[in-house]
N, C-alpha and C positions, 0 to 999 in steps of 0.2 A: 118598678121592671123588676120581673123576676130573670135571673141569670142563669141559663141550663148548668147546668154538671158537668164537670166534664170528664169526657167519655176514656176510660182506659182500655185500651188493650191490649189484652196478653197476649205474649207470642206463641207460637206453638215451640215449644224446647225441642234442642238441637243435640241430641247426643253423640261425643266423638271417640272416647275413649273409657272405658275404666281401669282402675288399677286397685291390685293384682287382677289379670285376668286370669288367672291361676290359682286354686287354692285346693290345700290337702282338704283329701276326704276326712271326715273324724276329728278336725281339730277345735280352737277353740273359736268364738264369735269375734270378728275381726271389726276392723274400720274400710268400708270402699270409699275409693274418691271416685267419682265423676267428673270428667271435666267436659263442658259443650259451650255452648251458650242459649241466651235467652231466660236465662232460668230467676226466677222469683224466688222473695223470701218464704214463699209457701209452696214452695217447690218440692215434690216427694220424690225420692229414687225407689224403685218396686222391682224386688225379686221375685221371679214369674209371677208376674200379677198381687204381689202382698208390699202393703206398703211397708216400708221402712220407717225407722227414725233416722230424720235427715235430720240433717242440721247446713242453712246457706250460709255459706261461704261468700262467693258472690255472683254475679248472674254469670259467673263463666265455670262457677266451684260449686259441687255439693260434697257431704260427709255423709255417709251412713254405717248403719251398723247392723252388720249382719248375723243373727245369731248364730248359736251353732247347731243348735236344728234344722237348720237351710242348706248345713254340709254335712250330713248326715251318711250321704247315701252320695257314690257317686255318679255325676249325669252332668249335663249343659245347664246352666243358669240362663233367662235373660230376666237381661237390667235394661229398666226403663223409666222414663222419669214421666209425671206426669203436674198438673199443674191448670187449675179451671175446669177442667174436662177436656183436657187435652194431654195429648201423650207425644213423645220420642219414638222415633224408631230404634230398637233396641239392640244392644251387643250382647254377646254370648262372655258367661263367666265361665271356666274349665274346673268343673270339681270332682279332684283325681287325687290319685295314691300316687305321692310323690317322693314317697322314704319305699328305700334297699329295702330284700329281705335282708332277717337278720339271721346270719349264718353261725351253725356252735358243732365242733365237733369231739369228737372221744379217741381216746389212743389206747390201745391195749396192746399185751405182748406178752408173750409165756415168758419175759425174763423181767424184771424187775426194772424200774427206774434207778438210775446212779448215777446223781452228778450232772443229769440231764443229757445220758445215755444208756442206750441200751443198749443189749450184748446180742440178740436176734431180729429175727422179721417184728414188724408193727404194722399193725393192724387202724387203720384212721377209718372210722365212721362221722361221714358231714350230714347234717339236718338243716333247714332253712323253714326259717317264718316270715311271714308276712305284718310288716306289723300295724298295717292299715283296716288289714284284714280282707275286705271288700277284694282287692286284688290276690289273687293267690300264686303263690310260686311256680313259676313255669318251667323252668331246668334249673339243675345245678351242672357246670361245667369244672374241671379241674388238669393241670396241667402240672405232673412230678419231672421235678430238673430241666426243665425248661422242655419240656417235649410238647408237642403238637396236643392242644385241648381235646379231651374228651367229654361225654355226658355222663355223669354220675347216675351209674345205679345202684350199685353192690359195695361196700368198703370195701376198701385199698388196702392192698398189701403191701407193701416198704420192706424190701430186703438188702442186703449189701453193706460190705464196710463204708461210711461212706456220708456225709453232713447231707440231708436231703433237706429238698425245698418243696414243698407242694402249695402250689399258686389255683386261688378257686374264684368263681363268679357263681352269683346266685342271681335267679334273674325273673322278677315277677311280671305278670300278665302285662303290666302298664313301661314295661321293658327297662324300668328302676334296674341299675347294675349294685349290690354290694361284692367288691371287690376282698378276700379273704389270703388268709397267708397262714402253713400249719412248719413247724421246724421238726426235725425228724432226723436227732442224731443214733449213726450206728456202730457199734464197734467191737465187734465180736473175737479181736484178735489179740493173743495174748504178748504184755514186752518178749522180745527179746536183750538176756544178759551174756555181757560178756567180764571173761575174769582175768585180771594181768598183774605183775609181779615186776617191783621195782622197787630198788634200793634199799629192799627188806620190808616191801609196804606193800600188801595186798589190797588190789582197788574192784570196784566192779561197777560197770556200767551199762545200765537199763535203757532202752530208747521203745518210743510208742508211737505211733505215726497217726493216732487220731487221739482218742482223747486225753493220752500222756500218762506218766508213771504216777502210781501214787507212792509206794513202800519198797523197798527192795531191804528183803533179807538175807541172814545166810548164818551158819553153823558149821563149827568146827569139832571135828570129831565127832558127832554125833550130842555135843556139848548143847547146851538150849539155844534156840534161836535167838539171833540177837537183830536188832533192825539198820540197816546200813548208812550212817552218819558219812562213809571217810574211811581214808587209808587204812587198814588196820597191820599188826604184827603178828606171827606169832611165834611160838621156839621150833628150835633146832629137832631134826627128824622129819618122818615121813608122818601127812595126816592128807586127812581125804575135809574137803571143803565141799560144804552144802549151797544152794543159792539160789533165789529166783525173789521175778519181782510179780508186782499186782498191778495193774491200771486203773485209772478212773471209772472205766465205765464195770468191775470189777472181774477183767480176764486174770485168770492166776496162771501163770506160767510153769510150766511143769517144772519140775528140779531137775538142777545141773548138779554135777558132781568133779570137781577136781581133785586129781590125788598127783599131790607136792611133796619134795625133799628138802629138805631147808638145810 
């Protein structure tokens, strides 16, 4: 008696989700996880109709290796599961630009930068590039000192004594946003120094509202200039004291003189 072989019916695979559903263009190969039902050991994941190296995990899960060449260009890939001539309905994987633009800037000024400070107007030149290439930079915007954002088209000239902040955003055609900030410190005002006399000693007090006082110097009766480190005395008689200060930005006060008689 011959027993007929059992008939195995291969179901039509059902695809319910893929992960990731979005990948960065130009990235390396990756593992695509496919979830659904009715999968069998010889199931294959297809990417735009091309079978991928597939690992059968269970009747509801498959893993496939997507090569870098498959995601070299922006677009939409159709993913499906095939087995024994049967195919699932496909799902889309978006190959897109996921990286924001990279922004660089240069700062120039007629006055040299000293201790982080400039003494005059500063020009900030901004540029941005998109690391994923296919999606170019769409626009650059900036805000100077919390003013409304404006579109960047020409270098920005910044002036005025204060600590300035330029906040910007560079946006590519895929709407990725790169945020950047440039801090510019300008101090074009020299310190102010006052002299006082008490209990036989002369004292010099300098103030500077922004970068801060760097040094104060003085000279008595045209003698060699000395750095002020504390109250000093002088001999009896008539004297001329010359004094001035400089700040950390390099501004030098116009020399002052005091005629005194002790």
